[in-house]
N, C-alpha and C positions, 0 to 999 in steps of 0.2 A: 456738442451733440450733433450739430449740422455738419461739422467737419468730419466727424466719424461716419456720418451718413454718406458724405462724399467719398471717403476712402473705401467704404463698403461697395458702393456702386462701381467705383473705379476698378476695384479687384475683380468684380464680376463682369467687366468689360461693358458696362452700361454707360455709354458716353452721352452726357448731358452737358453741352457747352457752357451754359450759364453757371453750373455748379463748379466749373474750374476756377472761378473767382474766389472760391472758398480756400483755394490753396495759399492765397496771399494773406500773410499776417496783417498787413496794413488795411486791407479790405475788411477783414473780420474785426479788427480793432475799431474801425470806424462804425460798423454796425453795432458792436457791443456798446459803444458810447451812445448811439441813437436809441438803442433798445432799452438801456438803463434809464435814459432820460424820460422816455415816454412812459416807462413803468411807474416812475416816481410821480410824474405829472398826472397820470391816470388815477393813481391812488389819492393824490392831493386833497381836494376839498371834502371828499366823503370821509376819508381817513381822519382828517382834522376835526370834522364835526363829530365823529364817532368818539375821538379821544376827548373832546371837550365834554360831551355827555358822560363819558366814563369817569373822567378825572374831576369834574366839578370845579374846584378852585384852582386846578392846574398845578404848575410847578411852584413849590414854595420859593419865596424870595428872601434872601438874607436880610434880617432886621437891622443888622449892623453894617450893611453894605451901602451902596449908593442910594441916597434918599428917593430920588425920582424913579428908580427901578420898582419901588414898592407900589407907586401909583401907576406908572406907564405899562409895566410888564406883569402885573398881578392878573391871574386868571388865564394866562397863556398856557396852553397844554404843552406837555413834553413828550418824550419817546418818539420824536420824529426820526430818530436813528433807524426805526423799523422800516421806514420808507427807504433809507439808504441800503439796508441789508437786502431788501426785496430787489431793488434796481440792480445792485451789484451781482446778486446771485443769478437773476434771469439773464442779464447781459453776458456774464461769464460762462454760465452752463450752456447757453445757446451757441456761442460763437467760438469758445476756446477749444483746443485739443484736449479732451478729458482724459487722454492716456498719458498726459504730461504730469508728473508728480509735483512740480512746483505750483501748478494751478491749484491742486487740492491742498497743498500746504497753506498757501496765502488765504484760500478760502476757509480753511479750519481756523486760522487765527482770527480772521475777520468775524466769522459767525460765533466762535466761542467768546471773544472779547465783547461782542455785540449782546450776547445773551447775558453776560455778566453785568454789562451796563444796564440792560433792561431790568434785571433783578434790583439793581441799585436804584433806578428811577422809580420802580414799583414801590419800593420801601419808603422812599421820600414822599411819594404822592399819597400813599395810604396812611402814613403817619403825619403827613403835612408838616414835615420837618426837612431841613437841609441836610441832616445827618442820615445817610443811607446805610449800606453795608459797612461793617467794620473795615478799617484800612487793612488790618492784618489779614482778613479773609480774602480781600480783593488782591492783595499782593500774592498770596499763596496760590490762588486760582490762576492769575496772570502768569506767575512763574512757571506753574506746571504745564500750561498750555504752550508758553513760549519755549521751554526746554524740549517739549516733545516736537514742536515745529522745527527747531534747529537740528534735533537728532534726525528727523526725517530728511532734511535737506542734506546733511552729512552722508547719511546712509545711502541715499539714492543718487548722489552726485556722480557724474561720470568723469573719472580722472583723465587728464591729458598728459602726453609725454612731457610737454614743457612745464606743467604745474601739477605734479602728482599729489601734492598735499594741499591743493587750492581750497578744498571744502572745509578744512580746519584752520585756514590762514586768513590773516587780516591784510588786505590790499591797501596800498597808500596811493592817493591821487598824485598826479604830477610825476612821480618817480615810476619809470617804466615798468619794471618787473619786480619792484620791491614787495616782498611778502614776509610776514611774520607768522610762522607756523605756531599756533597756540595749543595744538593738540587737543586734549580733552577740555582744556580751559575755554576752548571756543564755545562749548555748550553754554557756559555761564555768560561769556561775553555776548554771544548772539541773543541769549534770552534777555539780557540787560538792554540791548538795542531795541528789541521788540517792545519791552515793557516801558522803556523810557520814552519811546515814541508815542506809545498809546496815552501815557499820563500827560505828556507834554501837550498833545492836542487837546486833552481834557481840560488842562489849565487855560488854554487859548480860548476855549468856547465860553465867552462871557458876554459878548455883545452880538447883536443881530448881524449875521453874515460874516463875523470876524474870523471864525475858524474855517468856514465852508470854502472860501475862495483860496486861501493859502494851501489848503489840502488838495484842492483841485490843481493848483499850480504845481505842487509837489508831485502829485500823481501823474500829470501830463509829462513832468521832467523825467520821472522814473519809468514811465512807459517808453520813452525814447532810449533811455539807458538800457532797459531790458532788451529792446529790439537790437541795439548795437552790440551788446555784450553777447547775445545769443546768436549772432550771425558771425560765422568764422572769418569771412572776408572783411567785414567792417571792424571786427575786433582786432584783426591783424594790422589793418591799415592804421587804426588809431592807437595800436599797441596797448590794447586793453586785454584783461585776462578773460579768455573765452570760457563761457559756461554753457555747455551743451543743453538745450531744451528750455533755457530760461526766457527765451524770446516770447513764449506763450503767455508769460506774466504780463506782457504788454497789453493783451486782451483784457485782463483783469484791471489794469490800471486805466484803460480807456473806459471800462464800465464804471469805475469809481469817478472818473471825471464827469461821465454822463449823469450818474446819480446825484453828484454835487450840483450840477447845473439844474437838474429838475427840482432839487430841494431848495435851491436859492430863490426859485420863483415864489415860494411861500415863506422863506426865512429872511428875505430882504426886509429892511426896516420899513414900517414896524412888523416884526415877525408874527406870522400867524400860528407858529409852532416852533418850539425849541427841539434841537437834535437830541439834547440830553446825553447822558452817559452812554446810552445804547448806541449813539452815533459817534461821539468823540472817541471812546475807547476802541471801537471797531475800526474806525478810519485810521487812527494813529497806529494801532497794532498792525493793520494791513500794510501800512507804509513801511513800518519796521521790518516786517517779514520780507517784503519786496527788496529792501536794502540788503538784508542778509543773503537772500537768494542770488542777487546780482553781484555780490561782493563789493558793494559800494556803501558801506556802513558810515564811513567818515564823510562821504559826499552828502549823505542824509543829513548830517549835522549842519552842513553848509546850506543845502537847499531848504531844510526845515529850520534855518536859523531863528526865524521868528518864534517857533515853538520852543526852542532852546532858551531864547531870551525870556520868554514868559516863565519857563521853569525856574531858570536861575533867579529871576526877581523873587519868586516865592521862597526859594532856599535861602537867599540873602536876607530877606525880610525876617524869616523865622529864626535864623541863626543870630542876626543882630539883636532881636528882641529878647531872646533867651540869654544872650551873653552880656548885654549892656542895658537892656530894658528900654532901648530906643528903636525907633523904626527908621529905615533908610528911605523907604517910599511912603507916600501918604496912605497908600493901600496897595496891596498885591492881590493878584498878578498885575503886571505893569500897566495893562491897559486901564485898570481902575485908577491907577495913579494920575494918569492923564485926565481922566474924568474929574478927579478931585482938583486938578489944576484949572478946570473950567472948559476943557476942550469939548466940543459937541461930539456926540456919538458917531455920526457919519463922518466927521473929520478924522477920528481915530481909526475907524475901520478902513477908510479908503487909503490913508497913509500907511497903515500896516499892510495892506494889499500891495502897495507900491514897493514896500520893503521886501515882500515875498517875491515879486518879480525880479527885483535886482539880485537877490540871493540865488534864485534859480538860474539866472544867467551866469553868475560866478560858478555855480555848481556844474553847469554845462561846459564852461570854459576849461574845467579840469580834465575833460575828456581829451582835449586836443594838446594841452600844455604837458608835454612829456619831455 
């Protein structure tokens, strides 16, 4: 919004020196981060007290889960994802270029997935059951939103002479100009990336602060990727596929980092509020949409390797139990397996954070290895 204001004043020859700073994507990204963080922190205590009063018993805890969770986490309110959504929306809408279609696409996915997660959280709280919306309904809504988002990305993508079919192609890291044109099948592939990312973050959200920091690390990484891919000179130097206009997504990523920082103040152990599905689905879906927009879907699997690990552990556990009647892990997702082994919650959380940092560095290394 403020960027559009700057452009309007510039067109009318109203020279205001300080507003020239709004031309710089890095400056606006920094302010988006700060704005989102302050928005979440400002909501903080009052929002949590309001949620406690409205929810009563708070988020239901699995009776067949970790025993100490029933005692230590009972009564903690959920739906903290609404704080995320507010911070991301305010930070992005104030500082991003609102004429950029990629900004609206990633916001669409974030808000739509967040609303779906809110309905799921609401069902759990009102019924006092860990079973929320039906899995089929969730997948149908997620699929519909994801396909629409990928369709908009393809439709409004600006083709370049070097990559005329980039919008429907899968790019490979390390290999310079390797592209696999999927045609219409890219709609399904891109949608699967967004849905997979959303549900992977949802699986990871099981301990205080466990999902928040890895999401923040991934958002920071993809903010840098968006900046580089959206800048023709940097993209040419690094031999990346240039995507015109996608640099503005960096402002959104910065807002996500700020929202995570603000939320972590209240979500650090012991958590005063859980993000719930309204947060995890929205954050994961947003990261998936950014990966599709920047043509770095495979890099998302590297940077978000922790989320992939959590998802695979659930898939392996379910498949093994159905086929053999035996469990591979003591409990899935895998962070609960380590709890069963006797690891303290802070130990698991911090070690998983370290893994996320290492994977992010590997993902960034692929930008230079060509």
